[in-house]
N, C-alpha and C positions, 0 to 999 in steps of 0.2 A: 455413394452417399448423395443424397440431394437436399438442395435449402427448403426448409419448413417455411410455410407460410405464417408470419406473425399473428395476423389475425385469427387464425384457425386454432393457436395455442388455446387449450383448456386453463380454468382455475382451480383445475383440480390437483392434488397430489398428497402425500403424505404430510405433509410439514414436517416443522421441528418443536419441541417445547420451549417456553421461552428461555430457561435458562441454558438449554443448548445455544439457541441463538446467540445470548450472553456469551458464553464460551468462544466460540466461533468469533464472535468480532471482537474478543481479548486476542485471540491469536492474529489476525488480521491487524490489529493495533499495534503488533508488535514492531512493525516497520517504522511507522512515526514516532512511537517512544524513542528508538534505538536511534533515528537522524536527530529530531528535534531537541531531545532532551539535553546534549552535548554541544548543541551549534553554537551557545553563547561563550562555552567553553574553550575556544580553538584558540584563541591568543593565549590563555595558560596553560594549554597540552601544548604548544608549541615552544613557550619558555620551558617548562618543567624538562622535555624533551630535548632542549638545545637544538630544534631545527627549524625549517622554514614553514611559512602558512601554506606553500602549495602542499609539503609532504603532510601536513597537517590535516589538510583538505583531502588529500587522497586517501586518508580513513574512511572518509565519506563514498567515495569513489571503490574502494574493497569491497566496503559493505555491500554496494550495489551490486558489484561483480560477482560477490557470493551470491545474492538473493537471485538475479538472473542464473547462475549456474543450477541453484538446486534445485529451484523449478521447472528448469530443462530435464533434468535427470531424475529427479523423483515422481513429477506430476503423469508421467507416461505410465511408470512403472506402479504407480496406484490403481490405474485401470485394471491391471492383471493380479496385483496381490493384494490390494482391499483397501480403503483410507484408514483405518485403525491403528495397524500396527505400524507404519510407517511415520504416521503423525506422533504415537507416542515416543518413537525414536528420535526424530527431530527436535521435540519438544527437551527431553532430557539432555540431548548434546547441545542446545541453544543455552542452557542454563550454564552447562559447564564453559563454554565460549565466553559468556557473559563476566564469569570470575576470568578467566585468562584475559579479557581485556581489564577486569581490574588491577590484576598483578602484573601487568608486563611491564619488563624493567627498561624495553627502548622501543621508538618509534617503529622501529622494525617488525618486532614482534607486536605491538599492538595495531599494526596493519593487518600482518597474518591473522591475529585473534577477532579482528573487526571480519575479516572475511570468513572465516570459520562460523562467524557469528549471524553470518548475513547468508551462509550456504544453508546452514541448519534452521535458522528461522523463517527460512522462506517456505520449507515444509507444513507449517502450519498453515501460512498463508496461501498457498495452492489448492492443500486439500479441504482447507473449509471453505474453499469456493466450489469446489467438487460436490462436497456434501450436499450444500446448497441445490446443486443442480441435480443431484439422486434423489433428494427427499424432495422437491416441490417442479411445479409444472406452469409454464404460462406467467399470467398476471400475478401468481404467488409469488415466482421466482423473481420477478422486478420489486413485489412488495418486500420480500425478504433482503433482496439485496439494497433496497433503500431503507430498509431498517439496519442492515448490519454497515453503513455509509453512516448514518446516522449515529448511531453508537461507535462507530470507530471515528465519527469525525471529533469526539471530544478527545480523543487522542492526542493532536496537534495544538488545542485548546491546553490543554491540563500539561503536556509534555515539558514547554519551552518553561511553564511557571512552576514545576515541581523541579525541572534543572535549575531556574535560577536561584528558585528556595535552597536546595543542597547545596550551591555554588555562596549562598549569602554565610551558611553555617557550618559546612566544610569544605571537600576535596573534591574535584573533578573525578577521583576514582569510585566516590562515591555513589555516583549515577548510575555508575556499571553493578554497582553492588544491589542496588534498587531493580535494574531490571532483570537481574539474576533472581529476588526475590520473585518479581512479578512472573516471571516464566515458570516458576516453581508452582506457584498457587493457581496457573493454566492450567499445568499439568496435572494438579489435581483434579481441577474442574474435568478435563477431558475423561479421567478415566472414570469418574460418576457420572458423568451427565453424556457422552457421545457414545453412541452404539455404532455398531459396522452400516456402514449406508449403503454398502456394494455387495449383494449376496453372490458366493461363488458361481452360481448360475448365470451371473449378468457381466461376471469378469471378462476378460479379454482372453481367447486362449493362444496357444501357441508359446514359444520362446519369449524370455524376457526382453530381446532385441526387439522381435516384434509388437512391442508394446509402443515403439516408438512411429509406427507406422499410422498410429491415430494422428499424431501431427498433421503428417501429408495430407491423411483423409479430410480433418477438419479444415485445412488452408484450401482445399477444393472447392469449399464450398464459398461461393464469392459473399453472400450476406454476411457471414461469420469473417471474414477478412476486411469487411467495410467497419462493422462494428469493432471489430479487434484494434483496427488503426485509428479509429476515432479516439478510443481509450489509448491507445498508447502515447498519440500526439498531446493530447491533453494532459497524459501525467509528466512529458518532458517538459511541457512547459510550468506544471505545477513544480517540478524537480530545480528548475532554474530557479522559480523564485524563491524554493527552500534555500538552496546553495547561496544566492546573492543577495538573499534580503540582509544577514548580517554586514555586509558592508555596505549595502545602499541606505539601511535604515542607522547604524553603528555611525560610521566611519564619513558618509555622505552629509547624511541628514541630522546628525550628531546625538541620537540617541543614547543613554547610557546602556549596561546589559538588562537593568532591571527592566529599563523601558521598553526595552528590545522585545524583552520575553511579553509583557503586556502587548504590544502593540502585534506581536506576534499569535499570541492566544485569540486577540479578538476579532482578528482575519479569518483565524481558522472555523470562527463561532459561523462565517458564511457557509462552510461546508455543511454543519450541523443546519442550522436553517434550511438551508436547500433541500438536503436531504430530508429533511422532518416534511417540507411542501410537497415533495416527489411522492414521498409512499403517501400520502393523501389523495394524491393525482391517480394514482395508479387503479386501472380500472374505471376511473373517470374519462382519462384522456389517454390517446394511443403515446405509448411511452416513446416512439419516433419522432412524434412531435415536440414533446419536453425535451428529447437526445437533441432535436435541431434548434432547437429556443435556447440549451445550454449552449451551443457551440456559438451559436452568433453572440448570446452575452460574454462567451471567451473573447472572441476575434473584437469586440468594441472595447471590452477592457483591457486587453494588451495594446491592441492599437492604440487607443487613449493615451497609457502609458509611455508608448515610445515618443508619441509627438510631446508628451509633456515631459518628460525627461532631455529631450533634446532642445527643449526652452528654457531648460533652467528648474529643477523639482524644487517644489513646496510640501511640507509635510503635511498638511492636512490631504492635499487634493492626491500625493500619491496613495496615502493610507486609503483613503477611499477608493480610488482605480484600484487596487491590490485587494479591499473586500469584496468588488464585484467580481472581482477574476474568481477569489475561490470560492465566491458563491456559485459562480458558473461551474465550478467542478463537482460541486452536490448534483446538480440537476445532469451532469456526463456520467459519471464515472460507475453509479448504480445502474442507469438503465442500459449504458453499453454493455457492460458487465452481464445483464441478464439477458438481453438480444443475443447478444455474441451467443453464450453458452447455450441458449433455448434452441440455436439452430443444429447444434452437433452433439445432443445428451449422452448418444453412445459412446462417446469418446472424450467426456465431460473433464477426466483427468488430465488428459496429453492437450485439450483446447485450452485450460486453466494453466497449463505450465506454460503454452506459446504465449498467453496473454502475459502472463508475470515476466516471463524472460525478454519480452519486446520493452515490456512498461521498466525494466531494470535498465535494460540497455539504454531506453532513452535518457534515463537518471544517470548512467555512466556517462554518456556524452554530454550532457547538459552541465554537470558539476565541473568539468577542465574547460568547454568553451567559455562558463561566465567567468570561472577564474582569471 
C-alpha cells in the first residue's frame, strides 16, 4: 500500500443522509458524555464509596482503557464482518454497562462497569469513523468529519451542564441512568438510519486474525502515521485538560460545582466554533494548512498556560487560554482524522481502530500523570 496524494483526492462519494450523520455524531458523542457528565461528582462518589480521590479518578482511566481495548479489537474485525452487526452489538451492550454503573454497590464493581462501558461504547465510535470513510471521499470526508466534530462538540458543552443539573436535583447514579437512555435512543436511530456501508465484495478476505494485518498496512503509510500522531498528541493534551480542570478550576481557582460546569461548557464551545469555521473552509483552503494552524494555536495556548500558571494563575486569563486551547482542538481533530483515513481507505476499520486505540492510551496516560 502506498500513500495517496491528498491533492489528488476527489470530492465525490456516496455521502450520507443528514439523519445518518446525526446518528453517527450521537455515537461519537458517547465518549464526552460518559466522561464530562460525572466529573463534578467525583468528590461525592469518593464519599459514597468511602474511597480516595485517586481510586475515583481511576474510574476515568478504566473507561479509557476499555475504549482503547474495544477499538483495537473490533475496528479491524469490522473490515471483515461489515459495520452494522458489530455496531448494533456494541450499542446494546453499552446500554447494559451504563445500567451496571447505575447499580454498582462498590468502587471495584463501578470501575469494572466503567471499563465495560468504555469497551462497548468504543465500538460505535470506531465504526462511525469507518462508515464515514466508506461513504465519502476527499474534501467530502473532511467536510463530514468537521460536521461530526461540530455536532459532537456540543456534547462537552451540554454534558457538564446536564450533569450539574442532575446533581442539583438528584444523585450521581442518575447520570448513568440518563446515559443508558441516551444509548438506547442511539440504538433506535442506528436500526432505522444506518445501512451497511461495506458490501461483502469490499470486505477483507481470509481469517478473522488476518483482519488485524490491516493495522500493519496502515502503519506502513508514512502520511497516515503523521496525521494519526497529530490527532493522538492533541487528544492527550485535551484529556490532560479534562482530567485536571476540576482540580484547577475548583480547588485552585475556587469555582463551585455549578460554576465549574458553566466554565467547562463555555470552553467546550471553542471546539464547536472552530469545527464550524473549519467546515466552511473545506474545499477553499487546503486542510493541511488548517491543521498546521490549529497545531500552532494549540502550542501557543498550552505554552501560555504553562507560563501563566508558573507565575500564579488568574481566573480570567486561565479561562481565556483554555478557550484558545479547546478552539485549536476543533481545527485539529476533524482534519487530522479525515486526512489520516484518506490515506488508507481499504483498511478504514483497522486504521480507525489504531487512531482510537492510541487516543485512548493518550488519555490513560494523561489522567494519572495529571492526578
